N, C-alpha and C positions, 0 to 999 in steps of 0.2 A: 719451444716451438714444435708443433706436431710435424712429423716427418711427411705424412700424406696430406696434401692440400685439401683433400675432401674433409679432413677432420677440422679444418679451420672454419667450417660453415660459410664458405664463399657462396656468392649468388650463383644460380644455375647458369647464367649467361657467361660468367667468368670460367666456370668449370668446363662449359662447352668449348670456350676458346682454348683452354688448356688441352682438351682432348683433340682439338683440331691441330694444335701445334705438335703433339706427340705422334701424329700420323705422318708428319713430314720426315722422309728419309733422305738425307743429303749425301751426295757422293763425297767420299773422303779421299779415295784413290781408286784405281782400276780394281774392280771386284770387292771394294770395301764401301760400306755405308754407315752412317751414324744418325741416330735419332735421339731425341730427348724424352725422358720420362716426366711425369708430373713434378716430382721433386727437382728434376733437372731444369724445367722451365722456371720454377721459382728461384733456383740458384742463379740462373743466367740473368733473370730480372733483377735480383738483388745485387749481382756483380755489376750490371750496367748502371744501377743507381749509385753504387759506391764510387765507380770511376767517374760518373758525371759530377757527383758532389766533390770529388777530389780535384778535378780540373777546374770546377767553379770556385772552390774555396782555397785551393792550394795547400790544404792541410796535409802534412807529412804522414800523420797517422792514417788518414784515409788512403793515401797512396800505398802505405804498407799493407793495409787490409786488402786492398784491391790486388796487390801483387801476390800476396799469400793465397788468396782465393783463385787467382788465375793459375798459379803454379800447381795448386791442388787439382784444378780441373784438367790441366794438361797431363799431370801425373796419372790420373785415373784413366785417361784415354790411352796413354802409353802402356800402362799395365794391362789394359784389356787387349790391346794389339799384341803384346808379348804373350799373353795367355792363349789367344786363339792360334798364334803361330806355333806355339809349343805343343799343341795337341798332335798325337801320332796319327798315322793313317789307320783308319778304323774299319777298313773293309774286311779284314780277317776276323773281326768280332761279330760280323753279321752271319747268323746261322742260316741253314736252309729252312724255308718256311713251308707251311702246309696251307693250301687254299681254304679260305673260310675259317681258319683256326687262329687263335691268338697265341703268339709265341712270346713268352716272357724272357727278356734278355737281361742278364747281369754279367758284366765283364769288367775286369780291371786290367789296366795297361800302364806302363811307365810313360811319362811325358819326355819330350826330347830336350827340354831345357829345365834347369833347376831354378832359374831366376824368377819365373812367374809363379812358382808354386809356394811362395811365401804367404800367399793369400788363399782363402777358401772361396770357391766360386762355383756357380752352376752355369753350364753351357748348354744351350738348346741346339740339338743336332737334327738336321732334316735332310732327307733325300726325296727328290721328286721324280715321278715317272708316270706319264700318261694320265695326269690329273690326280694321281694317288700320292699321298704324302706319308712317308715313314719317319716318325719322330722319336727321338730319344733324349733323355736328360743326362748330361755328363757332370758328375760331381768331382771337382778337382780339389785335392788337398794332399799335403805330404808327398809331393812329387809323383802323385798317382792320379789317374782319372778312372772313375768308376761309372760305367754306363748302366742306366736303368731305364727300362721302357717296355712297352708291349707293341709288337709288330703284327700286322694283320694284312693279308692280301686276299682279295676276293677271287682272283683268277689264277689258274695254274699257268706256268710258263717260265721262260728264261728271260729276265728283264735286264736290260743294260742301263745302268745308272751312270749318268755323265758327270754329275757334280754333287758336292756336299755343301750344305749351307750351315755355317756356325754363327751363333749369336750369343752375347752375354751382356748383362748389365753390371757385372762386377767391375771394380770392387765395392763401390758405395752407392750404386743404383742411380746415378745422375744421367747416364747415357746408355743407350742400347747400341752396341757396336756389332756389326755383322759382316761376314765375308763369305764369298763363294769360292770354295777350293775345288779345282778340277782334279777329281780322283775317280776316273772311270773304273767300274767293276761290274760284274754280273751278279744278279740276285736270283737265286733258284727258288721257285715256288712249286712244291710237289703237290700231287693230289692228296686229299685227306684220306688217311688209311681206313679201309672198310674190311672188317672181318668177314670171312666167307666160309661156307660149308658146301659139301658136295650136293646136297639136295636143295640148294637155294633156287627159287623160281627165276626163270629168265637167264640162267647161267648154265652153260654146258661145260662139264668138267670130266675128263677121262683120265684114268690112271689112279694110283693109290694115294689117298691123302690121309694116311694113317696118323701122321704126326700133327694133323690139324684137328682130328677128331678120333677119339678112342678112349679106352678105359685102363690101359696098362701103363705103368710108370715108365717114362723114358729118361728125362733129364730136366735141367733147368735152363731157361733162356732169358734174355733181357726182356723187360716189359715193353710192350708196344701199345700205343693208343688204341682203344677199342677192345683190349683184352678184358675178359671177365674178371672182376675183382675177387671172385671166389677162388681163382687159381693163383693169385699172388701169394708168394711165400712170405707171410707176414713176419716170421721170425727173423728173416734176413733183411727185412725192409727197414728203411729209416726215413728221415724227413725229406731226402732228396729223391724225387721220383725217378731220376735217371739211373739210380742204383737198384731199383726194384727188379726182382726176378720172378718169373712165372713158371709154374709146374707144367711140364709137357707130358701128355699122355698119348699113347698110340699103340698100334699093333707091331709085332716083330716081323711081319711079313712084308717083303718088297719095300724095305725102307730106302733102297737106293733110288727109287723113283722120286722120292721127296726132295732130292738134291737137284732136280732139274725141273724148271717151269717153262713151258712154251705158251706164249700169249698170242692169240689170234686177234689181230687188230682190225679185222674186217667188221663192219657194222651193218646190220640188216637195214633195209630201206625203211621199215616201220619203227626202228629204234630211235629214241631221242638222244640228245647230247648228254643228258644226265646219266643214261645207262653206260655210255662209253667212259664217262668220268668215274663212275663206280667201278668199272672194270679195272681202270688204272689204279684206283684206290685199293682194290684187292691185291693187285700186284705189289704195291708199296707195302701193304700189310704183310705179305709173304716175305718180302725182303727184310723187313724189320725182325720177323720171327726167325728167319733162317740164316742171317748174315754171319753167325758164328759157326755154321756147319758146312762151310765150303760149298755152297750151291752154285748152280749155273742158271743163267736166264737167257731165254730166246724171246726177244721182244720184236715181234713181226719178223723182219729179215735180218735183224741185228742180234749177234750172239755175244754174251758177256761171261767171261770166266771170273766169277766173283771171289775166287781165292785171292786175286790181286786187288789191292786197295784202289789202284788207279781204275781198274775195270768197274769196281763198285761205284765209284764216283761218276764214271761215264754212264753207267746204267741209270743212276738217279737223274742225270742231266737229260738222258734220252727219254726217261719217263715224264719229265717236266714238259717236254716239247712234243710228245707223241701225238700223232694224228691218225685218223682211220686210213687203212690200206685196203687194197683190192685183191691181194694175193694171200694164200694161206701162210702160216708161219713156217720158217725154215726148220730143218732137222726132223727127228723122230724120237718117240719115247717120252718118258717123264710125264709130268702132269700137263694137261692141255686145258687152258682157260680160254673160253670163247663165248661170244654172244650169238653165234650162228645157230646153236641148238640143232646140230646135225645137218644144217644146210650147207651147200657148197657154192 
């Protein structure tokens, strides 16, 4: 017998009826739902026929077949419930995203129970926020879960995710069992990094930016999105882009200014929102380039000593939720990044 009823050449009206049945999601318990797949509908129909024949004829063999199939059905549901309950809290696996960019995620974590991991299964994982859906596929085997997926958010911000939806059709694909787990956490979406230079139109920059442009060898730094591939140190590169390093060139004069960036969050009246987002993208690009060189950041009225890891994370969060301000940035000296072009 073919596993997929579509392979049985059933009439279209019967396949349509099957499709209607698999759209039904029945409540199983609070926050739990169950639905049938096409093979599951065929299995239930066959089971109902066997039990009807057993009660009509009193044949012990039919009773035995019906009992075995019923136990098999209940065992699959129990295993699916155990599998979903065994999954760990996955909020630590979600990285910071970049607006408009696709982030590939691969993460492995141990499960909380060994009983459910005697089977291999695929679990669909979804987070919902303001109409957006972030989806991952979790592959479970050998007491491990491996997350694979691509995450993308169109807007910068700090999103509060209230719940996580888990669903699986394991172990034999008769039912789709789903549950909603309350696991509130924050998802940080940063602006897309934008490389910048001192002579870029529409950008006012005061101070020395020698380490962003120059012709004298300085050192190596971690690769940041948007860096010129010509400056990647290919002899040290491998298949993992997170291990790439970039050659830095600059002048030997006034290098101390490169460790402080002051960002003017004022926005001219004739500037659009895209210009402000690009300004924040340049700040993020600078952070990615300088994070190993003990810099300091002044973002509007907030100051961050990036030597401390906690301050660096706070700076990223502040960058994700930054809005235009009406006053000049705090402090003095360093590099000044602004859209005001000399206006006050």
